[in-house]
KERO-47513 format. One record per residue (C-alpha): z, y, x; residue in one letter. Coordinates in steps of 0.05 Angstrom, whole numbers, plus 5000, padded with zeros to 4 digits. Example, Ala and Ser with C-alpha at 12.3 -4.5 7.8 and 13.67 -1.06 7.14 Angstrom:
2
<rec><zz>5156</zz><yy>4910</yy><xx>5246</xx><residu>A</residu></rec>
<rec><zz>5143</zz><yy>4979</yy><xx>5273</xx><residu>S</residu></rec>
END
This chain:
282
<rec><zz>5646</zz><yy>0787</yy><xx>2302</xx><residu>M</residu></rec>
<rec><zz>5645</zz><yy>0829</yy><xx>2366</xx><residu>H</residu></rec>
<rec><zz>5632</zz><yy>0807</yy><xx>2437</xx><residu>A</residu></rec>
<rec><zz>5637</zz><yy>0853</yy><xx>2496</xx><residu>F</residu></rec>
<rec><zz>5575</zz><yy>0856</yy><xx>2539</xx><residu>R</residu></rec>
<rec><zz>5572</zz><yy>0909</yy><xx>2594</xx><residu>P</residu></rec>
<rec><zz>5503</zz><yy>0937</yy><xx>2611</xx><residu>L</residu></rec>
<rec><zz>5501</zz><yy>0941</yy><xx>2686</xx><residu>T</residu></rec>
<rec><zz>5426</zz><yy>0943</yy><xx>2700</xx><residu>E</residu></rec>
<rec><zz>5403</zz><yy>1012</yy><xx>2723</xx><residu>P</residu></rec>
<rec><zz>5351</zz><yy>1048</yy><xx>2680</xx><residu>P</residu></rec>
<rec><zz>5279</zz><yy>1040</yy><xx>2703</xx><residu>G</residu></rec>
<rec><zz>5211</zz><yy>1067</yy><xx>2684</xx><residu>P</residu></rec>
<rec><zz>5169</zz><yy>1033</yy><xx>2632</xx><residu>S</residu></rec>
<rec><zz>5116</zz><yy>1052</yy><xx>2582</xx><residu>R</residu></rec>
<rec><zz>5147</zz><yy>1072</yy><xx>2515</xx><residu>P</residu></rec>
<rec><zz>5118</zz><yy>1053</yy><xx>2447</xx><residu>V</residu></rec>
<rec><zz>5112</zz><yy>1114</yy><xx>2403</xx><residu>L</residu></rec>
<rec><zz>5127</zz><yy>1102</yy><xx>2329</xx><residu>A</residu></rec>
<rec><zz>5090</zz><yy>1156</yy><xx>2290</xx><residu>D</residu></rec>
<rec><zz>5068</zz><yy>1166</yy><xx>2219</xx><residu>R</residu></rec>
<rec><zz>4993</zz><yy>1160</yy><xx>2224</xx><residu>R</residu></rec>
<rec><zz>4989</zz><yy>1093</yy><xx>2187</xx><residu>P</residu></rec>
<rec><zz>5027</zz><yy>1122</yy><xx>2128</xx><residu>L</residu></rec>
<rec><zz>4992</zz><yy>1152</yy><xx>2067</xx><residu>P</residu></rec>
<rec><zz>4996</zz><yy>1228</yy><xx>2066</xx><residu>A</residu></rec>
<rec><zz>5022</zz><yy>1225</yy><xx>1994</xx><residu>A</residu></rec>
<rec><zz>5083</zz><yy>1187</yy><xx>2018</xx><residu>L</residu></rec>
<rec><zz>5097</zz><yy>1232</yy><xx>2078</xx><residu>V</residu></rec>
<rec><zz>5091</zz><yy>1296</yy><xx>2037</xx><residu>L</residu></rec>
<rec><zz>5127</zz><yy>1271</yy><xx>1974</xx><residu>D</residu></rec>
<rec><zz>5174</zz><yy>1326</yy><xx>1948</xx><residu>G</residu></rec>
<rec><zz>5146</zz><yy>1379</yy><xx>1995</xx><residu>V</residu></rec>
<rec><zz>5133</zz><yy>1449</yy><xx>1965</xx><residu>R</residu></rec>
<rec><zz>5075</zz><yy>1489</yy><xx>1994</xx><residu>P</residu></rec>
<rec><zz>5091</zz><yy>1560</yy><xx>2017</xx><residu>A</residu></rec>
<rec><zz>5057</zz><yy>1619</yy><xx>1985</xx><residu>S</residu></rec>
<rec><zz>5023</zz><yy>1655</yy><xx>2016</xx><residu>P</residu></rec>
<rec><zz>5007</zz><yy>1604</yy><xx>2071</xx><residu>Q</residu></rec>
<rec><zz>4997</zz><yy>1651</yy><xx>2130</xx><residu>R</residu></rec>
<rec><zz>5050</zz><yy>1705</yy><xx>2121</xx><residu>L</residu></rec>
<rec><zz>5088</zz><yy>1676</yy><xx>2180</xx><residu>W</residu></rec>
<rec><zz>5029</zz><yy>1691</yy><xx>2224</xx><residu>F</residu></rec>
<rec><zz>5032</zz><yy>1765</yy><xx>2207</xx><residu>A</residu></rec>
<rec><zz>5107</zz><yy>1767</yy><xx>2223</xx><residu>L</residu></rec>
<rec><zz>5094</zz><yy>1733</yy><xx>2290</xx><residu>D</residu></rec>
<rec><zz>5042</zz><yy>1786</yy><xx>2307</xx><residu>L</residu></rec>
<rec><zz>5095</zz><yy>1839</yy><xx>2294</xx><residu>V</residu></rec>
<rec><zz>5142</zz><yy>1802</yy><xx>2342</xx><residu>V</residu></rec>
<rec><zz>5089</zz><yy>1801</yy><xx>2396</xx><residu>V</residu></rec>
<rec><zz>5074</zz><yy>1875</yy><xx>2386</xx><residu>L</residu></rec>
<rec><zz>5149</zz><yy>1891</yy><xx>2390</xx><residu>L</residu></rec>
<rec><zz>5154</zz><yy>1852</yy><xx>2455</xx><residu>A</residu></rec>
<rec><zz>5095</zz><yy>1892</yy><xx>2483</xx><residu>A</residu></rec>
<rec><zz>5128</zz><yy>1957</yy><xx>2461</xx><residu>A</residu></rec>
<rec><zz>5192</zz><yy>1936</yy><xx>2496</xx><residu>A</residu></rec>
<rec><zz>5152</zz><yy>1923</yy><xx>2559</xx><residu>G</residu></rec>
<rec><zz>5120</zz><yy>1992</yy><xx>2554</xx><residu>A</residu></rec>
<rec><zz>5188</zz><yy>2024</yy><xx>2545</xx><residu>G</residu></rec>
<rec><zz>5216</zz><yy>1989</yy><xx>2605</xx><residu>L</residu></rec>
<rec><zz>5155</zz><yy>2010</yy><xx>2646</xx><residu>A</residu></rec>
<rec><zz>5168</zz><yy>2083</yy><xx>2629</xx><residu>V</residu></rec>
<rec><zz>5241</zz><yy>2077</yy><xx>2650</xx><residu>L</residu></rec>
<rec><zz>5224</zz><yy>2042</yy><xx>2715</xx><residu>L</residu></rec>
<rec><zz>5162</zz><yy>2084</yy><xx>2729</xx><residu>E</residu></rec>
<rec><zz>5118</zz><yy>2021</yy><xx>2731</xx><residu>L</residu></rec>
<rec><zz>5046</zz><yy>2012</yy><xx>2707</xx><residu>P</residu></rec>
<rec><zz>5051</zz><yy>2018</yy><xx>2632</xx><residu>L</residu></rec>
<rec><zz>4993</zz><yy>1974</yy><xx>2610</xx><residu>A</residu></rec>
<rec><zz>5011</zz><yy>1916</yy><xx>2658</xx><residu>S</residu></rec>
<rec><zz>5083</zz><yy>1909</yy><xx>2637</xx><residu>L</residu></rec>
<rec><zz>5068</zz><yy>1917</yy><xx>2563</xx><residu>A</residu></rec>
<rec><zz>5014</zz><yy>1863</yy><xx>2568</xx><residu>A</residu></rec>
<rec><zz>5061</zz><yy>1817</yy><xx>2607</xx><residu>A</residu></rec>
<rec><zz>5116</zz><yy>1822</yy><xx>2554</xx><residu>F</residu></rec>
<rec><zz>5065</zz><yy>1810</yy><xx>2498</xx><residu>G</residu></rec>
<rec><zz>5035</zz><yy>1749</yy><xx>2532</xx><residu>V</residu></rec>
<rec><zz>5104</zz><yy>1718</yy><xx>2545</xx><residu>V</residu></rec>
<rec><zz>5123</zz><yy>1728</yy><xx>2471</xx><residu>A</residu></rec>
<rec><zz>5057</zz><yy>1697</yy><xx>2449</xx><residu>L</residu></rec>
<rec><zz>5065</zz><yy>1636</yy><xx>2494</xx><residu>V</residu></rec>
<rec><zz>5137</zz><yy>1624</yy><xx>2473</xx><residu>V</residu></rec>
<rec><zz>5116</zz><yy>1629</yy><xx>2399</xx><residu>T</residu></rec>
<rec><zz>5058</zz><yy>1581</yy><xx>2409</xx><residu>A</residu></rec>
<rec><zz>5101</zz><yy>1529</yy><xx>2445</xx><residu>L</residu></rec>
<rec><zz>5153</zz><yy>1534</yy><xx>2390</xx><residu>D</residu></rec>
<rec><zz>5100</zz><yy>1522</yy><xx>2338</xx><residu>L</residu></rec>
<rec><zz>5074</zz><yy>1460</yy><xx>2374</xx><residu>L</residu></rec>
<rec><zz>5144</zz><yy>1432</yy><xx>2387</xx><residu>R</residu></rec>
<rec><zz>5179</zz><yy>1445</yy><xx>2320</xx><residu>T</residu></rec>
<rec><zz>5126</zz><yy>1471</yy><xx>2272</xx><residu>G</residu></rec>
<rec><zz>5166</zz><yy>1536</yy><xx>2267</xx><residu>R</residu></rec>
<rec><zz>5161</zz><yy>1605</yy><xx>2297</xx><residu>T</residu></rec>
<rec><zz>5203</zz><yy>1668</yy><xx>2287</xx><residu>P</residu></rec>
<rec><zz>5161</zz><yy>1683</yy><xx>2226</xx><residu>G</residu></rec>
<rec><zz>5174</zz><yy>1613</yy><xx>2198</xx><residu>H</residu></rec>
<rec><zz>5248</zz><yy>1620</yy><xx>2208</xx><residu>R</residu></rec>
<rec><zz>5252</zz><yy>1687</yy><xx>2173</xx><residu>V</residu></rec>
<rec><zz>5214</zz><yy>1658</yy><xx>2113</xx><residu>L</residu></rec>
<rec><zz>5248</zz><yy>1590</yy><xx>2113</xx><residu>G</residu></rec>
<rec><zz>5182</zz><yy>1553</yy><xx>2126</xx><residu>Q</residu></rec>
<rec><zz>5151</zz><yy>1501</yy><xx>2171</xx><residu>R</residu></rec>
<rec><zz>5077</zz><yy>1486</yy><xx>2188</xx><residu>S</residu></rec>
<rec><zz>5061</zz><yy>1411</yy><xx>2195</xx><residu>V</residu></rec>
<rec><zz>5001</zz><yy>1366</yy><xx>2203</xx><residu>D</residu></rec>
<rec><zz>4976</zz><yy>1352</yy><xx>2132</xx><residu>E</residu></rec>
<rec><zz>4965</zz><yy>1278</yy><xx>2151</xx><residu>A</residu></rec>
<rec><zz>5032</zz><yy>1263</yy><xx>2185</xx><residu>T</residu></rec>
<rec><zz>5082</zz><yy>1316</yy><xx>2162</xx><residu>G</residu></rec>
<rec><zz>5101</zz><yy>1328</yy><xx>2235</xx><residu>L</residu></rec>
<rec><zz>5087</zz><yy>1389</yy><xx>2280</xx><residu>P</residu></rec>
<rec><zz>5012</zz><yy>1389</yy><xx>2295</xx><residu>A</residu></rec>
<rec><zz>4980</zz><yy>1377</yy><xx>2362</xx><residu>T</residu></rec>
<rec><zz>4934</zz><yy>1432</yy><xx>2389</xx><residu>P</residu></rec>
<rec><zz>4873</zz><yy>1393</yy><xx>2363</xx><residu>A</residu></rec>
<rec><zz>4903</zz><yy>1391</yy><xx>2293</xx><residu>R</residu></rec>
<rec><zz>4926</zz><yy>1463</yy><xx>2286</xx><residu>L</residu></rec>
<rec><zz>4869</zz><yy>1479</yy><xx>2239</xx><residu>A</residu></rec>
<rec><zz>4893</zz><yy>1423</yy><xx>2192</xx><residu>R</residu></rec>
<rec><zz>4964</zz><yy>1445</yy><xx>2180</xx><residu>T</residu></rec>
<rec><zz>5002</zz><yy>1459</yy><xx>2117</xx><residu>R</residu></rec>
<rec><zz>5058</zz><yy>1509</yy><xx>2112</xx><residu>T</residu></rec>
<rec><zz>5116</zz><yy>1485</yy><xx>2069</xx><residu>V</residu></rec>
<rec><zz>5175</zz><yy>1521</yy><xx>2037</xx><residu>D</residu></rec>
<rec><zz>5240</zz><yy>1490</yy><xx>2063</xx><residu>L</residu></rec>
<rec><zz>5283</zz><yy>1530</yy><xx>2015</xx><residu>R</residu></rec>
<rec><zz>5250</zz><yy>1501</yy><xx>1952</xx><residu>R</residu></rec>
<rec><zz>5227</zz><yy>1432</yy><xx>1975</xx><residu>G</residu></rec>
<rec><zz>5239</zz><yy>1375</yy><xx>2023</xx><residu>R</residu></rec>
<rec><zz>5230</zz><yy>1384</yy><xx>2098</xx><residu>D</residu></rec>
<rec><zz>5174</zz><yy>1334</yy><xx>2115</xx><residu>P</residu></rec>
<rec><zz>5202</zz><yy>1325</yy><xx>2186</xx><residu>V</residu></rec>
<rec><zz>5268</zz><yy>1297</yy><xx>2159</xx><residu>R</residu></rec>
<rec><zz>5248</zz><yy>1238</yy><xx>2115</xx><residu>V</residu></rec>
<rec><zz>5304</zz><yy>1209</yy><xx>2072</xx><residu>V</residu></rec>
<rec><zz>5277</zz><yy>1147</yy><xx>2037</xx><residu>P</residu></rec>
<rec><zz>5296</zz><yy>1128</yy><xx>1966</xx><residu>H</residu></rec>
<rec><zz>5279</zz><yy>1055</yy><xx>1981</xx><residu>G</residu></rec>
<rec><zz>5226</zz><yy>1016</yy><xx>2017</xx><residu>T</residu></rec>
<rec><zz>5210</zz><yy>0961</yy><xx>1967</xx><residu>D</residu></rec>
<rec><zz>5146</zz><yy>0995</yy><xx>1944</xx><residu>G</residu></rec>
<rec><zz>5119</zz><yy>1015</yy><xx>2012</xx><residu>L</residu></rec>
<rec><zz>5072</zz><yy>0956</yy><xx>2023</xx><residu>P</residu></rec>
<rec><zz>5037</zz><yy>0971</yy><xx>1957</xx><residu>Q</residu></rec>
<rec><zz>5023</zz><yy>1044</yy><xx>1974</xx><residu>L</residu></rec>
<rec><zz>4954</zz><yy>1033</yy><xx>2002</xx><residu>G</residu></rec>
<rec><zz>4909</zz><yy>0989</yy><xx>2042</xx><residu>E</residu></rec>
<rec><zz>4920</zz><yy>1031</yy><xx>2104</xx><residu>Q</residu></rec>
<rec><zz>4995</zz><yy>1019</yy><xx>2102</xx><residu>W</residu></rec>
<rec><zz>4985</zz><yy>0945</yy><xx>2089</xx><residu>Q</residu></rec>
<rec><zz>4942</zz><yy>0938</yy><xx>2150</xx><residu>M</residu></rec>
<rec><zz>4993</zz><yy>0973</yy><xx>2195</xx><residu>S</residu></rec>
<rec><zz>5051</zz><yy>0934</yy><xx>2165</xx><residu>A</residu></rec>
<rec><zz>5015</zz><yy>0868</yy><xx>2175</xx><residu>S</residu></rec>
<rec><zz>5029</zz><yy>0874</yy><xx>2249</xx><residu>R</residu></rec>
<rec><zz>5103</zz><yy>0860</yy><xx>2234</xx><residu>A</residu></rec>
<rec><zz>5094</zz><yy>0797</yy><xx>2193</xx><residu>L</residu></rec>
<rec><zz>5101</zz><yy>0748</yy><xx>2249</xx><residu>D</residu></rec>
<rec><zz>5168</zz><yy>0776</yy><xx>2274</xx><residu>A</residu></rec>
<rec><zz>5235</zz><yy>0746</yy><xx>2255</xx><residu>P</residu></rec>
<rec><zz>5265</zz><yy>0817</yy><xx>2247</xx><residu>I</residu></rec>
<rec><zz>5230</zz><yy>0880</yy><xx>2222</xx><residu>V</residu></rec>
<rec><zz>5262</zz><yy>0948</yy><xx>2231</xx><residu>L</residu></rec>
<rec><zz>5239</zz><yy>0999</yy><xx>2178</xx><residu>T</residu></rec>
<rec><zz>5252</zz><yy>1070</yy><xx>2200</xx><residu>L</residu></rec>
<rec><zz>5268</zz><yy>1128</yy><xx>2153</xx><residu>D</residu></rec>
<rec><zz>5197</zz><yy>1154</yy><xx>2161</xx><residu>N</residu></rec>
<rec><zz>5171</zz><yy>1088</yy><xx>2132</xx><residu>G</residu></rec>
<rec><zz>5145</zz><yy>1060</yy><xx>2198</xx><residu>M</residu></rec>
<rec><zz>5157</zz><yy>0985</yy><xx>2205</xx><residu>A</residu></rec>
<rec><zz>5168</zz><yy>0959</yy><xx>2276</xx><residu>Y</residu></rec>
<rec><zz>5169</zz><yy>0885</yy><xx>2296</xx><residu>S</residu></rec>
<rec><zz>5229</zz><yy>0868</yy><xx>2339</xx><residu>L</residu></rec>
<rec><zz>5202</zz><yy>0811</yy><xx>2381</xx><residu>V</residu></rec>
<rec><zz>5252</zz><yy>0818</yy><xx>2437</xx><residu>G</residu></rec>
<rec><zz>5307</zz><yy>0863</yy><xx>2465</xx><residu>P</residu></rec>
<rec><zz>5287</zz><yy>0935</yy><xx>2449</xx><residu>T</residu></rec>
<rec><zz>5318</zz><yy>1001</yy><xx>2470</xx><residu>V</residu></rec>
<rec><zz>5310</zz><yy>1054</yy><xx>2415</xx><residu>I</residu></rec>
<rec><zz>5317</zz><yy>1129</yy><xx>2426</xx><residu>G</residu></rec>
<rec><zz>5282</zz><yy>1196</yy><xx>2435</xx><residu>R</residu></rec>
<rec><zz>5259</zz><yy>1179</yy><xx>2505</xx><residu>N</residu></rec>
<rec><zz>5286</zz><yy>1110</yy><xx>2521</xx><residu>P</residu></rec>
<rec><zz>5293</zz><yy>1078</yy><xx>2590</xx><residu>A</residu></rec>
<rec><zz>5304</zz><yy>1006</yy><xx>2611</xx><residu>L</residu></rec>
<rec><zz>5375</zz><yy>0980</yy><xx>2610</xx><residu>V</residu></rec>
<rec><zz>5357</zz><yy>0908</yy><xx>2626</xx><residu>E</residu></rec>
<rec><zz>5294</zz><yy>0876</yy><xx>2657</xx><residu>P</residu></rec>
<rec><zz>5245</zz><yy>0855</yy><xx>2604</xx><residu>G</residu></rec>
<rec><zz>5268</zz><yy>0901</yy><xx>2549</xx><residu>T</residu></rec>
<rec><zz>5218</zz><yy>0938</yy><xx>2505</xx><residu>R</residu></rec>
<rec><zz>5222</zz><yy>1012</yy><xx>2490</xx><residu>L</residu></rec>
<rec><zz>5216</zz><yy>1044</yy><xx>2421</xx><residu>L</residu></rec>
<rec><zz>5209</zz><yy>1120</yy><xx>2424</xx><residu>Q</residu></rec>
<rec><zz>5227</zz><yy>1156</yy><xx>2359</xx><residu>I</residu></rec>
<rec><zz>5209</zz><yy>1229</yy><xx>2347</xx><residu>P</residu></rec>
<rec><zz>5273</zz><yy>1266</yy><xx>2330</xx><residu>D</residu></rec>
<rec><zz>5269</zz><yy>1342</yy><xx>2326</xx><residu>L</residu></rec>
<rec><zz>5341</zz><yy>1346</yy><xx>2304</xx><residu>S</residu></rec>
<rec><zz>5360</zz><yy>1315</yy><xx>2372</xx><residu>R</residu></rec>
<rec><zz>5418</zz><yy>1276</yy><xx>2341</xx><residu>T</residu></rec>
<rec><zz>5389</zz><yy>1212</yy><xx>2371</xx><residu>M</residu></rec>
<rec><zz>5402</zz><yy>1203</yy><xx>2445</xx><residu>S</residu></rec>
<rec><zz>5347</zz><yy>1188</yy><xx>2494</xx><residu>K</residu></rec>
<rec><zz>5369</zz><yy>1116</yy><xx>2501</xx><residu>S</residu></rec>
<rec><zz>5410</zz><yy>1108</yy><xx>2438</xx><residu>H</residu></rec>
<rec><zz>5419</zz><yy>1034</yy><xx>2424</xx><residu>A</residu></rec>
<rec><zz>5397</zz><yy>0964</yy><xx>2447</xx><residu>L</residu></rec>
<rec><zz>5369</zz><yy>0920</yy><xx>2391</xx><residu>L</residu></rec>
<rec><zz>5365</zz><yy>0844</yy><xx>2403</xx><residu>E</residu></rec>
<rec><zz>5337</zz><yy>0797</yy><xx>2350</xx><residu>P</residu></rec>
<rec><zz>5366</zz><yy>0728</yy><xx>2354</xx><residu>Q</residu></rec>
<rec><zz>5372</zz><yy>0671</yy><xx>2304</xx><residu>G</residu></rec>
<rec><zz>5351</zz><yy>0711</yy><xx>2243</xx><residu>G</residu></rec>
<rec><zz>5402</zz><yy>0766</yy><xx>2256</xx><residu>V</residu></rec>
<rec><zz>5401</zz><yy>0830</yy><xx>2298</xx><residu>L</residu></rec>
<rec><zz>5450</zz><yy>0845</yy><xx>2353</xx><residu>W</residu></rec>
<rec><zz>5461</zz><yy>0921</yy><xx>2362</xx><residu>V</residu></rec>
<rec><zz>5494</zz><yy>0954</yy><xx>2422</xx><residu>T</residu></rec>
<rec><zz>5506</zz><yy>1029</yy><xx>2423</xx><residu>D</residu></rec>
<rec><zz>5489</zz><yy>1054</yy><xx>2493</xx><residu>L</residu></rec>
<rec><zz>5542</zz><yy>1108</yy><xx>2496</xx><residu>G</residu></rec>
<rec><zz>5501</zz><yy>1155</yy><xx>2451</xx><residu>S</residu></rec>
<rec><zz>5525</zz><yy>1226</yy><xx>2438</xx><residu>M</residu></rec>
<rec><zz>5528</zz><yy>1220</yy><xx>2362</xx><residu>N</residu></rec>
<rec><zz>5542</zz><yy>1146</yy><xx>2356</xx><residu>G</residu></rec>
<rec><zz>5514</zz><yy>1087</yy><xx>2319</xx><residu>T</residu></rec>
<rec><zz>5540</zz><yy>1061</yy><xx>2252</xx><residu>A</residu></rec>
<rec><zz>5524</zz><yy>1001</yy><xx>2208</xx><residu>V</residu></rec>
<rec><zz>5528</zz><yy>0995</yy><xx>2133</xx><residu>V</residu></rec>
<rec><zz>5524</zz><yy>0923</yy><xx>2107</xx><residu>E</residu></rec>
<rec><zz>5500</zz><yy>0912</yy><xx>2036</xx><residu>D</residu></rec>
<rec><zz>5557</zz><yy>0936</yy><xx>1991</xx><residu>G</residu></rec>
<rec><zz>5604</zz><yy>0945</yy><xx>2050</xx><residu>G</residu></rec>
<rec><zz>5636</zz><yy>1005</yy><xx>2084</xx><residu>P</residu></rec>
<rec><zz>5606</zz><yy>1047</yy><xx>2140</xx><residu>R</residu></rec>
<rec><zz>5627</zz><yy>1017</yy><xx>2207</xx><residu>E</residu></rec>
<rec><zz>5618</zz><yy>1059</yy><xx>2270</xx><residu>P</residu></rec>
<rec><zz>5602</zz><yy>1016</yy><xx>2331</xx><residu>L</residu></rec>
<rec><zz>5642</zz><yy>1020</yy><xx>2395</xx><residu>E</residu></rec>
<rec><zz>5598</zz><yy>1040</yy><xx>2454</xx><residu>P</residu></rec>
<rec><zz>5572</zz><yy>0981</yy><xx>2496</xx><residu>H</residu></rec>
<rec><zz>5600</zz><yy>0929</yy><xx>2447</xx><residu>V</residu></rec>
<rec><zz>5548</zz><yy>0879</yy><xx>2422</xx><residu>R</residu></rec>
<rec><zz>5553</zz><yy>0874</yy><xx>2345</xx><residu>T</residu></rec>
<rec><zz>5517</zz><yy>0827</yy><xx>2298</xx><residu>V</residu></rec>
<rec><zz>5478</zz><yy>0860</yy><xx>2240</xx><residu>V</residu></rec>
<rec><zz>5449</zz><yy>0818</yy><xx>2184</xx><residu>R</residu></rec>
<rec><zz>5384</zz><yy>0831</yy><xx>2146</xx><residu>T</residu></rec>
<rec><zz>5391</zz><yy>0882</yy><xx>2090</xx><residu>G</residu></rec>
<rec><zz>5439</zz><yy>0925</yy><xx>2130</xx><residu>A</residu></rec>
<rec><zz>5427</zz><yy>0998</yy><xx>2148</xx><residu>T</residu></rec>
<rec><zz>5435</zz><yy>1025</yy><xx>2218</xx><residu>I</residu></rec>
<rec><zz>5451</zz><yy>1099</yy><xx>2229</xx><residu>E</residu></rec>
<rec><zz>5426</zz><yy>1126</yy><xx>2295</xx><residu>L</residu></rec>
<rec><zz>5451</zz><yy>1198</yy><xx>2296</xx><residu>G</residu></rec>
<rec><zz>5416</zz><yy>1228</yy><xx>2234</xx><residu>D</residu></rec>
<rec><zz>5361</zz><yy>1176</yy><xx>2235</xx><residu>R</residu></rec>
<rec><zz>5366</zz><yy>1115</yy><xx>2191</xx><residu>V</residu></rec>
<rec><zz>5335</zz><yy>1045</yy><xx>2198</xx><residu>A</residu></rec>
<rec><zz>5338</zz><yy>0984</yy><xx>2153</xx><residu>T</residu></rec>
<rec><zz>5341</zz><yy>0913</yy><xx>2180</xx><residu>V</residu></rec>
<rec><zz>5296</zz><yy>0864</yy><xx>2142</xx><residu>G</residu></rec>
<rec><zz>5257</zz><yy>0800</yy><xx>2146</xx><residu>S</residu></rec>
<rec><zz>5182</zz><yy>0800</yy><xx>2135</xx><residu>P</residu></rec>
<rec><zz>5151</zz><yy>0770</yy><xx>2073</xx><residu>V</residu></rec>
<rec><zz>5108</zz><yy>0711</yy><xx>2094</xx><residu>R</residu></rec>
<rec><zz>5056</zz><yy>0670</yy><xx>2060</xx><residu>Q</residu></rec>
<rec><zz>5071</zz><yy>0594</yy><xx>2058</xx><residu>P</residu></rec>
<rec><zz>5039</zz><yy>0565</yy><xx>2122</xx><residu>P</residu></rec>
<rec><zz>4987</zz><yy>0511</yy><xx>2116</xx><residu>T</residu></rec>
<rec><zz>5015</zz><yy>0477</yy><xx>2178</xx><residu>T</residu></rec>
<rec><zz>5082</zz><yy>0484</yy><xx>2212</xx><residu>T</residu></rec>
<rec><zz>5087</zz><yy>0485</yy><xx>2287</xx><residu>A</residu></rec>
<rec><zz>5146</zz><yy>0454</yy><xx>2321</xx><residu>A</residu></rec>
<rec><zz>5199</zz><yy>0504</yy><xx>2341</xx><residu>D</residu></rec>
<rec><zz>5208</zz><yy>0498</yy><xx>2416</xx><residu>P</residu></rec>
<rec><zz>5276</zz><yy>0532</yy><xx>2412</xx><residu>G</residu></rec>
<rec><zz>5303</zz><yy>0585</yy><xx>2458</xx><residu>P</residu></rec>
<rec><zz>5284</zz><yy>0582</yy><xx>2531</xx><residu>R</residu></rec>
<rec><zz>5326</zz><yy>0602</yy><xx>2589</xx><residu>E</residu></rec>
<rec><zz>5301</zz><yy>0653</yy><xx>2638</xx><residu>G</residu></rec>
END
């Protein structure tokens, strides 16, 4: 069933909620990853790149009759800064790309922050899985993977709908939520769910997710790579932009290259049952 619902409210600022991997066990995040050997060969190649940039600056200084040392140092510093920013943003530098490697935080499998650069692991992308691009084989066993995961997942147990991302992070959908790389408000009162996506196949404001009556309504917000839904045992159905579509529990939502599963939390039988006040207007 489809129902057209135009989104006319202008985007507005709000504080996004970052879904990261810190609550997940490192064994899950790095499953199937192959360590690179040797670990720091990429660093030597990057030093060569910096030296070549400095040499290019020196050559240009000779041609233009400029101060040799100053121009060589400037070129070298620029190459060093660009390489460092690339490492922090993607976990890869020119040396990594030549060797087919990536350096990631050993606790999260994502590019490390400056404070965590000393605790990185370089992985071989040609022989093993890329830890940044998690493709789950199933999520049934995730709550049993450790006490730390159980504690983080317990935050979702009171929600009628739980969205499990392809990095294993469970997010409680307790109201209208805009999901994307850097989402912005499309309606007053919506929540924002920011998802790291180095592949950039997910748009900044990719889709609007609205839990209601035990099902999830999904609206693609005109994303670049589209949104698709796969019901249990059914075909893949791309969604039309700005068309509100119902998605039942157990279905899979494709947001660019990112994947999320719609599910209901497992609850313990309550000792008392509160009266359901029903939906309220306003």
